[in-house]
C-alpha positions in Angstrom: -62.8 -53.2 -36.0 -59.5 -54.9 -36.6 -58.2 -54.6 -40.4 -60.8 -55.6 -42.6 -63.2 -56.7 -40.1 -66.8 -57.1 -40.5 -69.7 -56.0 -38.9 -72.7 -58.8 -40.4 -76.6 -57.4 -40.9 -78.6 -56.7 -38.0 -81.0 -54.3 -36.4 -81.9 -52.8 -33.0 -85.1 -51.7 -31.8 -84.4 -48.4 -31.0 -82.4 -45.5 -32.3 -78.6 -45.7 -32.7 -75.9 -43.2 -33.9 -72.6 -44.6 -35.0 -70.1 -42.0 -34.9 -66.3 -42.5 -36.8 -63.3 -41.7 -34.3 -60.4 -42.9 -36.5 -60.1 -45.1 -39.9 -62.6 -45.5 -42.1 -65.9 -47.4 -42.6 -67.5 -49.4 -45.5 -70.7 -48.9 -45.1 -72.0 -50.2 -48.6 -73.4 -46.8 -50.3 -70.6 -44.9 -48.5 -67.2 -44.8 -46.9 -67.5 -42.9 -43.7 -64.2 -41.2 -42.1 -63.3 -39.4 -38.9 -66.2 -36.8 -37.7 -69.3 -38.8 -39.9 -72.2 -39.4 -38.3 -74.8 -42.3 -39.0 -78.1 -42.7 -37.9 -80.7 -45.9 -37.9 -83.8 -46.0 -37.1 -85.3 -49.2 -34.8 -86.1 -51.7 -36.6 -84.2 -51.1 -39.6 -81.4 -53.7 -40.7 -78.3 -52.3 -41.9 -75.0 -53.8 -42.4 -72.4 -55.6 -43.4 -70.2 -52.8 -42.5 -66.8 -53.2 -42.9 -63.5 -51.5 -41.4 -61.1 -50.8 -44.1 -57.8 -52.3 -44.4 -56.1 -49.9 -41.2 -59.1 -50.5 -39.9 -61.8 -48.1 -37.8 -63.0 -47.1 -34.1 -66.7 -46.1 -33.5 -68.7 -44.8 -31.0 -72.6 -45.8 -30.8 -75.1 -44.0 -28.8 -78.3 -46.3 -28.1 -81.7 -44.4 -27.4 -81.8 -46.7 -24.3 -79.7 -49.5 -22.4 -81.7 -51.9 -24.2 -80.5 -50.9 -27.8 -76.8 -51.3 -26.5 -77.1 -55.3 -26.1 -80.2 -56.8 -27.4 -79.8 -56.9 -31.8 -81.7 -58.7 -34.5 -80.7 -61.1 -37.2 -82.3 -62.2 -40.2 -83.1 -65.7 -40.3 -84.6 -68.4 -42.3 -87.3 -68.7 -39.9 -87.8 -64.8 -39.4 -86.5 -62.2 -37.7 -84.6 -63.6 -34.0 -84.0 -61.7 -31.0 -80.0 -62.3 -29.8 -79.0 -60.6 -26.4 -75.4 -60.5 -27.2 -74.5 -60.1 -23.3 -75.3 -63.3 -22.3 -72.4 -64.2 -24.8 -70.3 -66.6 -23.3 -72.3 -66.9 -20.1 -73.2 -70.4 -18.9 
């Protein structure tokens, strides 16, 4: 994540573990630094997460492959599924 890059609020339908490898990441209630781990339960929205001025590198582990490319965002019409692997494809 580049300096001050923001990951918007979203959710996954799988368990997710985020490990901060380098830099720091503001996750709202605390700032994670290298070596810190954040766990998210299925269906629970998280974010925004903001990489602080020097940027941040993270490693994410999902409980299965689907979690790595399908996200859920809250819209005025309700929660919508978004397959990020389809972005940019015709």
